N, CA and C atoms as an extended XYZ file, in Angstrom:
288
Properties=species:S:1:pos:R:3:atomname:S:1:resname:S:1:resid:I:1 pbc="F F F"
N       170.864      137.820       94.596 N   MET     1
C       169.925      138.076       93.514 CA  MET     1
C       170.670      138.607       92.291 C   MET     1
N       170.318      138.106       91.123 N   GLU     2
C       170.928      138.595       89.895 CA  GLU     2
C       170.485      140.025       89.634 C   GLU     2
N       171.276      140.719       88.837 N   ASP     3
C       170.936      142.087       88.473 CA  ASP     3
C       170.321      142.126       87.085 C   ASP     3
N       169.731      143.269       86.760 N   TYR     4
C       169.300      143.535       85.400 CA  TYR     4
C       170.549      143.801       84.579 C   TYR     4
N       170.540      143.404       83.306 N   LYS     5
C       171.724      143.615       82.480 CA  LYS     5
C       171.306      143.748       81.020 C   LYS     5
N       171.816      144.803       80.383 N   LEU     6
C       171.665      144.986       78.940 CA  LEU     6
C       173.049      144.787       78.335 C   LEU     6
N       173.155      143.866       77.400 N   TYR     7
C       174.444      143.539       76.796 CA  TYR     7
C       174.658      144.324       75.515 C   TYR     7
N       175.931      144.453       75.130 N   GLN     8
C       176.269      145.082       73.854 CA  GLN     8
C       175.755      144.188       72.735 C   GLN     8
N       175.160      144.801       71.722 N   ASN     9
C       174.660      144.022       70.592 CA  ASN     9
C       175.810      143.347       69.844 C   ASN     9
N       175.480      142.294       69.111 N   TYR    10
C       176.483      141.644       68.276 CA  TYR    10
C       175.812      141.120       67.022 C   TYR    10
N       176.424      141.139       65.873 N   PRO    11
C       177.694      141.841       65.681 CA  PRO    11
C       177.507      143.354       65.739 C   PRO    11
N       178.571      144.039       65.974 N   ASN    12
C       178.566      145.499       66.008 CA  ASN    12
C       179.909      145.973       65.494 C   ASN    12
N       179.983      146.661       64.371 N   PRO    13
C       178.923      147.131       63.489 CA  PRO    13
C       178.159      145.960       62.855 C   PRO    13
N       176.946      146.288       62.354 N   PHE    14
C       176.100      145.263       61.758 CA  PHE    14
C       175.519      145.716       60.427 C   PHE    14
N       175.123      144.743       59.606 N   ASN    15
C       174.399      144.975       58.367 CA  ASN    15
C       173.914      143.627       57.864 C   ASN    15
N       172.654      143.359       57.752 N   PRO    16
C       171.539      144.252       58.047 CA  PRO    16
C       170.930      144.001       59.427 C   PRO    16
N       171.365      142.915       60.144 N   SER    17
C       170.713      142.621       61.416 CA  SER    17
C       171.728      142.386       62.532 C   SER    17
N       171.219      142.507       63.761 N   THR    18
C       172.051      142.328       64.948 CA  THR    18
C       171.192      141.727       66.057 C   THR    18
N       171.834      141.174       67.058 N   ILE    19
C       171.138      140.586       68.202 CA  ILE    19
C       171.365      141.483       69.424 C   ILE    19
N       170.266      141.825       70.097 N   ILE    20
C       170.318      142.589       71.345 CA  ILE    20
C       169.868      141.642       72.457 C   ILE    20
N       170.675      141.515       73.494 N   SER    21
C       170.335      140.585       74.572 CA  SER    21
C       170.303      141.305       75.911 C   SER    21
N       169.516      140.729       76.822 N   TYR    22
C       169.394      141.293       78.163 CA  TYR    22
C       168.977      140.195       79.130 C   TYR    22
N       169.176      140.491       80.416 N   ARG    23
C       168.819      139.555       81.478 CA  ARG    23
C       167.966      140.284       82.504 C   ARG    23
N       166.908      139.616       82.970 N   ILE    24
C       166.072      140.175       84.038 CA  ILE    24
C       165.960      139.145       85.159 C   ILE    24
N       166.027      139.590       86.429 N   PRO    25
C       166.059      138.656       87.557 CA  PRO    25
C       164.694      138.264       88.103 C   PRO    25
N       163.612      138.825       87.534 N   GLU    26
C       162.275      138.535       88.055 CA  GLU    26
C       161.250      138.909       86.988 C   GLU    26
N       159.984      138.544       87.218 N   ARG    27
C       158.915      138.906       86.286 CA  ARG    27
C       158.678      140.414       86.351 C   ARG    27
N       158.831      141.071       85.196 N   VAL    28
C       158.675      142.526       85.106 CA  VAL    28
C       158.146      142.880       83.716 C   VAL    28
N       157.738      144.140       83.560 N   LYS    29
C       157.368      144.651       82.238 CA  LYS    29
C       158.633      145.191       81.580 C   LYS    29
N       158.852      144.784       80.343 N   VAL    30
C       160.068      145.135       79.622 CA  VAL    30
C       159.710      145.931       78.374 C   VAL    30
N       160.463      147.015       78.144 N   ASN    31
C       160.346      147.773       76.902 CA  ASN    31
C       161.746      147.900       76.322 C   ASN    31
N       161.911      147.434       75.092 N   LEU    32
C       163.181      147.537       74.380 CA  LEU    32
C       162.901      148.226       73.057 C   LEU    32
N       163.527      149.399       72.863 N   SER    33
C       163.280      150.197       71.659 CA  SER    33
C       164.590      150.659       71.042 C   SER    33
N       164.528      150.945       69.746 N   VAL    34
C       165.674      151.442       68.991 CA  VAL    34
C       165.386      152.879       68.567 C   VAL    34
N       166.406      153.729       68.688 N   TYR    35
C       166.284      155.159       68.375 CA  TYR    35
C       167.394      155.577       67.429 C   TYR    35
N       167.120      156.633       66.653 N   ASP    36
C       168.199      157.220       65.865 CA  ASP    36
C       168.994      158.167       66.769 C   ASP    36
N       170.050      158.720       66.243 N   ILE    37
C       170.959      159.542       67.058 CA  ILE    37
C       170.283      160.835       67.539 C   ILE    37
N       169.167      161.225       66.881 N   LYS    38
C       168.423      162.420       67.304 CA  LYS    38
C       167.437      162.103       68.424 C   LYS    38
N       167.319      160.813       68.744 N   GLY    39
C       166.403      160.413       69.807 CA  GLY    39
C       165.007      160.053       69.334 C   GLY    39
N       164.802      159.953       68.028 N   GLU    40
C       163.494      159.569       67.501 CA  GLU    40
C       163.376      158.052       67.468 C   GLU    40
N       162.245      157.546       67.984 N   LYS    41
C       162.051      156.094       68.026 CA  LYS    41
C       161.893      155.542       66.615 C   LYS    41
N       162.648      154.486       66.335 N   ILE    42
C       162.609      153.819       65.043 CA  ILE    42
C       161.766      152.555       65.116 C   ILE    42
N       161.938      151.807       66.203 N   ASN    43
C       161.273      150.515       66.307 CA  ASN    43
C       161.141      150.116       67.774 C   ASN    43
N       160.005      149.546       68.117 N   GLU    44
C       159.804      148.992       69.457 CA  GLU    44
C       159.892      147.472       69.316 C   GLU    44
N       160.916      146.888       69.920 N   LEU    45
C       161.174      145.462       69.753 CA  LEU    45
C       160.435      144.606       70.783 C   LEU    45
N       160.316      145.108       72.005 N   VAL    46
C       159.635      144.373       73.078 CA  VAL    46
C       158.821      145.375       73.893 C   VAL    46
N       157.591      145.000       74.239 N   ASN    47
C       156.769      145.806       75.136 CA  ASN    47
C       155.770      144.860       75.809 C   ASN    47
N       156.249      144.134       76.834 N   GLN    48
C       155.404      143.128       77.478 CA  GLN    48
C       155.993      142.668       78.805 C   GLN    48
N       155.158      141.980       79.575 N   GLU    49
C       155.629      141.319       80.792 CA  GLU    49
C       156.458      140.114       80.385 C   GLU    49
N       157.575      139.905       81.090 N   GLN    50
C       158.407      138.748       80.816 CA  GLN    50
C       158.854      138.118       82.135 C   GLN    50
N       159.058      136.814       82.085 N   GLU    51
C       159.541      136.071       83.241 CA  GLU    51
C       161.043      136.257       83.396 C   GLU    51
N       161.543      135.922       84.575 N   LYS    52
C       162.982      135.927       84.839 CA  LYS    52
C       163.696      135.152       83.739 C   LYS    52
N       164.851      135.680       83.295 N   GLY    53
C       165.613      134.932       82.307 CA  GLY    53
C       166.500      135.794       81.438 C   GLY    53
N       167.100      135.120       80.467 N   TYR    54
C       167.987      135.741       79.491 CA  TYR    54
C       167.241      135.763       78.158 C   TYR    54
N       167.249      136.907       77.479 N   TYR    55
C       166.501      137.076       76.234 CA  TYR    55
C       167.411      137.624       75.144 C   TYR    55
N       167.150      137.180       73.915 N   GLU    56
C       167.825      137.717       72.740 CA  GLU    56
C       166.761      138.160       71.747 C   GLU    56
N       166.932      139.368       71.213 N   VAL    57
C       165.974      139.931       70.260 CA  VAL    57
C       166.746      140.348       69.013 C   VAL    57
N       166.226      139.956       67.857 N   LYS    58
C       166.865      140.328       66.596 CA  LYS    58
C       166.322      141.677       66.133 C   LYS    58
N       167.231      142.573       65.790 N   PHE    59
C       166.855      143.837       65.160 CA  PHE    59
C       167.345      143.790       63.723 C   PHE    59
N       166.408      143.891       62.797 N   ASP    60
C       166.735      143.861       61.370 CA  ASP    60
C       166.446      145.242       60.791 C   ASP    60
N       167.484      145.916       60.337 N   ALA    61
C       167.344      147.282       59.822 CA  ALA    61
C       166.425      147.340       58.605 C   ALA    61
N       166.237      146.217       57.906 N   ARG    62
C       165.368      146.200       56.725 CA  ARG    62
C       163.889      146.286       57.107 C   ARG    62
N       163.568      145.972       58.362 N   GLU    63
C       162.167      145.984       58.792 CA  GLU    63
C       161.717      147.352       59.297 C   GLU    63
N       162.626      148.282       59.397 N   SER    64
C       162.302      149.633       59.848 CA  SER    64
C       162.274      150.553       58.635 C   SER    64
N       161.938      151.829       58.892 N   LYS    65
C       162.006      152.777       57.775 CA  LYS    65
C       163.428      152.755       57.224 C   LYS    65
N       163.610      153.278       56.055 N   VAL    66
C       164.923      153.214       55.412 CA  VAL    66
C       165.976      153.833       56.324 C   VAL    66
N       166.896      153.004       56.763 N   LEU    67
C       167.943      153.470       57.675 CA  LEU    67
C       169.252      153.603       56.915 C   LEU    67
N       169.958      154.673       57.201 N   SER    68
C       171.267      154.872       56.582 CA  SER    68
C       172.353      154.416       57.549 C   SER    68
N       173.555      154.320       57.052 N   SER    69
C       174.685      153.990       57.915 CA  SER    69
C       174.789      155.025       59.020 C   SER    69
N       175.179      154.598       60.200 N   GLY    70
C       175.344      155.539       61.288 CA  GLY    70
C       175.178      154.892       62.647 C   GLY    70
N       175.148      155.735       63.660 N   ILE    71
C       175.015      155.291       65.038 CA  ILE    71
C       173.542      155.289       65.431 C   ILE    71
N       173.126      154.211       66.062 N   TYR    72
C       171.769      154.079       66.581 CA  TYR    72
C       171.856      153.691       68.049 C   TYR    72
N       170.799      153.957       68.773 N   LEU    73
C       170.754      153.667       70.205 CA  LEU    73
C       169.657      152.651       70.470 C   LEU    73
N       169.901      151.779       71.442 N   TYR    74
C       168.822      150.904       71.900 CA  TYR    74
C       168.704      151.059       73.403 C   TYR    74
N       167.451      151.108       73.869 N   LYS    75
C       167.173      151.404       75.280 CA  LYS    75
C       166.314      150.303       75.876 C   LYS    75
N       166.765      149.806       77.018 N   LEU    76
C       166.002      148.841       77.793 CA  LEU    76
C       165.425      149.556       79.002 C   LEU    76
N       164.103      149.492       79.161 N   GLU    77
C       163.422      150.044       80.328 CA  GLU    77
C       162.635      148.915       80.983 C   GLU    77
N       162.769      148.823       82.313 N   VAL    78
C       162.108      147.757       83.060 CA  VAL    78
C       161.231      148.381       84.131 C   VAL    78
N       160.007      147.860       84.258 N   TYR    79
C       159.036      148.387       85.215 CA  TYR    79
C       158.525      147.264       86.106 C   TYR    79
N       158.436      147.556       87.386 N   LYS    80
C       157.837      146.631       88.341 CA  LYS    80
C       156.727      147.379       89.053 C   LYS    80
N       155.516      146.845       88.975 N   GLU    81
C       154.340      147.502       89.548 CA  GLU    81
C       154.215      148.938       89.036 C   GLU    81
N       154.434      149.097       87.733 N   ASN    82
C       154.343      150.386       87.027 CA  ASN    82
C       155.357      151.424       87.480 C   ASN    82
N       156.401      151.004       88.179 N   LYS    83
C       157.466      151.921       88.587 CA  LYS    83
C       158.753      151.527       87.880 C   LYS    83
N       159.491      152.514       87.325 N   PRO    84
C       160.744      152.174       86.647 CA  PRO    84
C       161.780      151.657       87.650 C   PRO    84
N       162.406      150.520       87.312 N   VAL    85
C       163.427      149.953       88.192 CA  VAL    85
C       164.785      149.834       87.504 C   VAL    85
N       164.814      149.952       86.162 N   TYR    86
C       166.090      149.842       85.446 CA  TYR    86
C       165.937      150.499       84.088 C   TYR    86
N       166.998      151.212       83.678 N   ARG    87
C       167.045      151.812       82.348 CA  ARG    87
C       168.496      151.883       81.915 C   ARG    87
N       168.756      151.436       80.687 N   LYS    88
C       170.112      151.526       80.151 CA  LYS    88
C       170.036      151.720       78.648 C   LYS    88
N       170.984      152.513       78.122 N   ILE    89
C       171.071      152.799       76.691 CA  ILE    89
C       172.451      152.383       76.204 C   ILE    89
N       172.480      151.730       75.048 N   GLU    90
C       173.740      151.353       74.403 CA  GLU    90
C       173.736      151.849       72.965 C   GLU    90
N       174.950      151.994       72.400 N   LYS    91
C       175.102      152.422       71.007 CA  LYS    91
C       175.368      151.211       70.120 C   LYS    91
N       174.896      151.307       68.874 N   MET    92
C       175.243      150.304       67.863 CA  MET    92
C       175.437      151.019       66.538 C   MET    92
N       176.191      150.399       65.657 N   ILE    93
C       176.557      151.039       64.386 CA  ILE    93
C       176.069      150.192       63.221 C   ILE    93
N       175.315      150.853       62.336 N   LEU    94
C       174.872      150.216       61.093 CA  LEU    94
C       175.820      150.661       59.985 C   LEU    94
N       176.467      149.697       59.334 N   LEU    95
C       177.372      149.990       58.218 CA  LEU    95
C       176.826      149.338       56.954 C   LEU    95
N       176.512      150.163       55.978 N   LYS    96
C       175.983      149.627       54.704 CA  LYS    96
C       177.059      149.629       53.657 C   LYS    96
């Protein structure tokens, strides 16, 4: 069985947009969100049930509140039958 996987965004550093990709091995509820370095949520990119597969999501810094250069975090949380089964956080850098 394949594993859950959150990949490093690319390009990184980025300006103004980047691609965040992940893989899920079965139908599950997926939440993918972006946070600032203080842990405040900036944007929720995905919040839905998804089928097994590989996904790419574009994060565009222009679509969020005014973001400055710096380190941001993106978190993938996966739920099966309302129970958490996977969580991973990665860093990305916005350079203006």
